[in-house]
Steps between C-alpha positions, in 0.01 A plus 500: 500500500197392296644151467531471877146629548364241257682214672389612846141549387488153346651342811252686721207388287620139506545511877159647583332247274684194635545589868205726570246340264436818303227402257583477129167677446652819642721719282865403481765738631644508151204711386688814605755422228245481221484873438607544137813707580616268776431186298693645206798571727474148647496341156796711385687407817433130435622537140818678603577257781425195283716623211795564731454167675472306172820660375683399822357149478607432142839672527601326822820295483308205649186546287537169318609291795260303714431628849482137609866404496439156649286395205685662210407309188356573157144529637571774756335835455750787483505776758371761254182300430427453869560866577289604203210294632546659844482842333177410318348348814590807705319726255196272510495503880496879502218549249275198559300684767389769255126441464467655153583260216598774254759633746643152566534451126739795485734315737451180302609691189819596684561133579439404138753761387753362750440146377557608140819682600628195690416281201688740273802487732491119488467497122791740454714295738430177312547663158834642615635166615789363304539198727340165445129477586581217739684725745376567855442864412278408204304261725460786751347715221255225411406444862442872549277511194304204627 
């Protein structure tokens, strides 16, 4: 329920600013979410959602295949890397309207933790490879790390 409220509030704020010329000098709608208890719940919700999503991304059967089947070559970025970037971007879109730097940094810390976890997943996958480093899968790991 809180997740839906956050999304709707952010969409409403974006709409009134772009369509109805609501001045950036006025308080953002997101201010109602900056109460310490609510913000803590929001951050915990983001952490829980991101952890579940990252697990699904990296454990997907198509994680290391390119989403662009027409251009499958050694330089294609694997699906897991693209979806990971979408996850990170989605978090940024939700917190970028928070006017207080210290509060935004808490969400940035979450993103940093996710990046380290994704890096660890990549490292473990490469370390566990018994195949030749020239394989398509190995190239997918390198492209994801890049």
